[in-house]
C-alpha positions as semicolon CSV with decimal commas, in nm:
position;residue;x (nm);y (nm);z (nm)
1;M;-8,527;14,281;-10,416
2;G;-8,622;14,372;-10,768
3;A;-8,767;14,707;-10,661
4;S;-8,600;15,002;-10,489
5;E;-8,900;15,136;-10,297
6;P;-8,910;14,876;-10,017
7;L;-8,534;14,901;-9,973
8;V;-8,558;15,278;-9,943
9;R;-8,814;15,231;-9,666
10;F;-8,593;14,980;-9,484
11;I;-8,299;15,219;-9,498
12;R;-8,506;15,518;-9,383
13;E;-8,635;15,320;-9,087
14;G;-8,282;15,213;-8,993
15;L;-8,359;14,844;-9,028
16;V;-8,059;14,734;-9,235
17;D;-7,689;14,783;-9,285
18;C;-7,691;14,639;-9,638
19;V;-7,946;14,582;-9,913
20;L;-7,954;14,375;-10,230
21;I;-8,099;14,534;-10,542
22;S;-8,162;14,306;-10,837
23;G;-8,148;14,427;-11,196
24;Q;-8,185;14,798;-11,122
25;W;-7,822;14,903;-11,155
26;T;-7,709;14,755;-11,485
27;L;-7,608;14,866;-11,831
28;L;-7,979;14,852;-11,923
29;D;-8,151;14,976;-11,607
30;Q;-8,019;15,241;-11,372
31;S;-8,339;15,305;-11,175
32;A;-8,166;15,249;-10,838
33;L;-7,965;15,564;-10,900
34;D;-8,242;15,813;-10,828
35;E;-8,337;15,744;-10,468
36;L;-8,182;15,424;-10,336
37;F;-7,814;15,498;-10,393
38;P;-7,805;15,853;-10,253
39;L;-7,992;15,739;-9,941
40;A;-7,767;15,435;-9,897
41;L;-7,458;15,655;-9,919
42;D;-7,604;15,908;-9,676
43;R;-7,693;15,639;-9,421
44;G;-7,382;15,424;-9,464
45;V;-7,577;15,127;-9,602
46;A;-7,389;14,897;-9,839
47;V;-7,560;14,794;-10,162
48;I;-7,520;14,450;-10,317
49;A;-7,593;14,469;-10,689
50;A;-7,742;14,150;-10,832
51;S;-7,861;14,041;-11,174
52;A;-7,584;14,226;-11,358
53;F;-7,684;14,039;-11,674
54;N;-8,051;14,146;-11,637
55;S;-8,165;13,782;-11,644
56;G;-7,937;13,688;-11,932
57;I;-7,961;13,944;-12,209
58;L;-7,641;14,124;-12,108
59;A;-7,451;13,795;-12,122
60;D;-7,532;13,760;-12,493
61;P;-7,836;13,911;-12,666
62;D;-7,799;13,663;-12,953
63;A;-7,773;13,344;-12,746
64;D;-8,033;13,068;-12,742
65;P;-8,368;13,243;-12,683
66;A;-8,429;13,007;-12,391
67;F;-8,150;13,190;-12,207
68;V;-8,205;13,545;-12,331
69;N;-8,436;13,723;-12,091
70;F;-8,474;14,074;-11,960
71;K;-8,612;14,095;-11,610
72;Y;-8,721;13,730;-11,626
73;R;-8,924;13,776;-11,946
74;P;-8,846;13,757;-12,317
75;P;-8,694;14,092;-12,418
76;S;-8,867;14,335;-12,650
77;D;-8,710;14,409;-12,987
78;E;-8,616;14,753;-12,852
79;V;-8,427;14,602;-12,556
80;V;-8,245;14,356;-12,784
81;A;-8,147;14,639;-13,020
82;R;-8,029;14,855;-12,731
83;T;-7,823;14,566;-12,591
84;R;-7,662;14,508;-12,929
85;R;-7,569;14,877;-12,948
86;I;-7,414;14,857;-12,601
87;R;-7,221;14,547;-12,712
88;E;-7,092;14,738;-13,017
89;V;-6,969;15,025;-12,800
90;C;-6,798;14,778;-12,568
91;A;-6,635;14,601;-12,864
92;S;-6,507;14,932;-13,001
93;H;-6,312;14,963;-12,675
94;G;-6,197;14,601;-12,674
95;V;-6,425;14,505;-12,383
96;P;-6,657;14,203;-12,400
97;L;-7,019;14,280;-12,310
98;K;-7,014;14,027;-12,023
99;V;-6,714;14,198;-11,867
100;A;-6,873;14,542;-11,892
101;A;-7,197;14,408;-11,744
102;V;-7,017;14,267;-11,440
103;Q;-6,797;14,573;-11,388
104;F;-7,062;14,842;-11,441
105;P;-7,236;14,802;-11,102
106;L;-6,906;14,877;-10,928
107;T;-6,899;15,226;-11,082
108;H;-7,119;15,363;-10,804
109;P;-6,967;15,416;-10,458
110;A;-7,278;15,280;-10,284
111;V;-7,216;14,936;-10,436
112;A;-7,005;14,716;-10,211
113;T;-7,013;14,404;-10,428
114;V;-7,176;14,239;-10,727
115;L;-7,363;13,914;-10,680
116;L;-7,341;13,685;-10,982
117;G;-7,556;13,385;-11,052
118;C;-7,436;13,216;-11,369
119;R;-7,604;12,925;-11,539
120;T;-7,268;12,768;-11,632
121;P;-6,899;12,836;-11,556
122;E;-6,859;12,963;-11,912
């Protein structure tokens, strides 16, 4: 799901042993951190983190605009600027933005795996 609230309810009601959160635990959006992740850890529920590229922008903010989206919409200038700053920090450490985007979700112990959906093998 693209929203934490329903997943929190499912976990509280004991309905699941894993959940998939889309786009809410990324370099640009960490909203799953507040409620979903602590509850998942407490209840032993595994989290699958999806949309690590936030619909494309974290793959390359300067790519063809047809492929640069943030949460399935064209990104605001602020989001593009923020993504470029993140890319600069990554580059200063010798890490490509794409690599950081894929690895970041694994930094939280509630995350069991990262689900990738790439447009092309490249």
